[in-house]
C-alpha positions as CSV (number, residue, x, y, z in Angstrom):
1,X,-15.3,-16.2,-0.3
2,X,-18.7,-15.0,1.1
3,X,-16.8,-13.1,3.7
4,X,-14.7,-11.3,1.2
5,X,-17.8,-10.2,-0.7
6,X,-19.5,-9.1,2.5
7,X,-16.5,-6.9,3.4
8,X,-16.4,-5.4,-0.1
9,X,-20.2,-4.7,0.0
10,X,-19.8,-3.1,3.4
11,X,-17.0,-0.9,2.0
12,X,-19.2,0.7,-0.6
13,X,-20.6,3.3,1.8
14,X,-17.5,3.9,3.9
15,X,-13.9,5.0,3.4
16,X,-12.6,2.3,5.8
17,X,-10.0,-0.1,4.7
18,X,-10.6,-3.8,4.0
19,X,-9.0,-5.0,7.2
20,X,-10.8,-2.5,9.4
21,X,-14.1,-3.5,7.8
22,X,-13.3,-7.2,8.2
23,X,-12.6,-6.6,11.9
24,X,-15.8,-4.6,12.3
25,X,-17.8,-7.5,10.8
26,X,-16.0,-10.1,13.0
27,X,-14.3,-11.9,10.2
28,X,-10.7,-11.1,11.4
29,X,-9.0,-10.0,14.6
30,X,-6.9,-6.8,14.6
31,X,-3.7,-8.9,15.1
32,X,-4.6,-11.1,12.1
33,X,-4.9,-8.0,9.9
34,X,-1.5,-6.8,11.1
35,X,0.0,-10.2,10.3
36,X,-1.6,-10.3,6.9
37,X,-0.4,-6.8,6.0
38,X,3.1,-7.8,7.0
39,X,2.9,-10.8,4.8
40,X,1.6,-8.7,1.9
41,X,4.5,-6.3,2.2
42,X,7.0,-9.1,2.2
43,X,5.5,-10.8,-0.8
44,X,4.7,-7.8,-3.0
45,X,7.5,-6.7,-5.3
46,X,8.4,-3.0,-5.4
47,X,7.5,-0.8,-8.4
48,X,11.2,-0.7,-9.2
49,X,11.4,-4.5,-9.4
50,X,8.2,-4.7,-11.5
51,X,9.3,-2.1,-14.0
52,X,12.9,-3.4,-14.3
53,X,11.6,-6.9,-14.8
54,X,9.3,-5.6,-17.6
55,X,12.3,-4.1,-19.3
56,X,11.2,-0.5,-18.9
57,X,14.5,0.7,-17.5
58,X,17.4,-0.6,-15.5
59,X,16.9,-1.1,-11.7
60,X,19.7,1.4,-11.1
61,X,18.1,4.2,-13.1
62,X,14.6,3.5,-11.7
63,X,15.9,3.5,-8.1
64,X,17.6,6.8,-8.7
65,X,14.5,8.3,-10.2
66,X,12.4,7.1,-7.3
67,X,14.8,8.6,-4.8
68,X,14.7,11.9,-6.6
69,X,10.9,11.8,-6.5
70,X,10.7,10.9,-2.9
71,X,13.1,13.7,-1.9
72,X,11.1,16.2,-3.8
73,X,7.9,15.1,-2.1
74,X,9.6,15.4,1.3
75,X,10.9,18.8,0.5
76,X,7.4,20.0,-0.7
77,X,5.9,18.6,2.5
78,X,8.5,20.3,4.7
79,X,7.8,23.6,2.9
80,X,4.1,23.2,3.3
81,X,4.4,22.5,7.0
82,X,6.8,25.6,7.4
83,X,4.1,27.8,6.2
């Protein structure tokens, strides 16, 4: 637990991510950070799953809305890059 607080304290003055800071301080190896991030992605439910489980809306509607949002963001990015 001391290591976690050491990393958090070190992050106060830097924009570096938790894993990067933990590696800098010698608490983790880069490959351990990669493995932990993979595990986090596998275990973390999606926003769609969380909202549908909360009864906000059906999974089908939420998925469609998310896809519309992502397409819009991609289109805006493409337009920005085109000039």
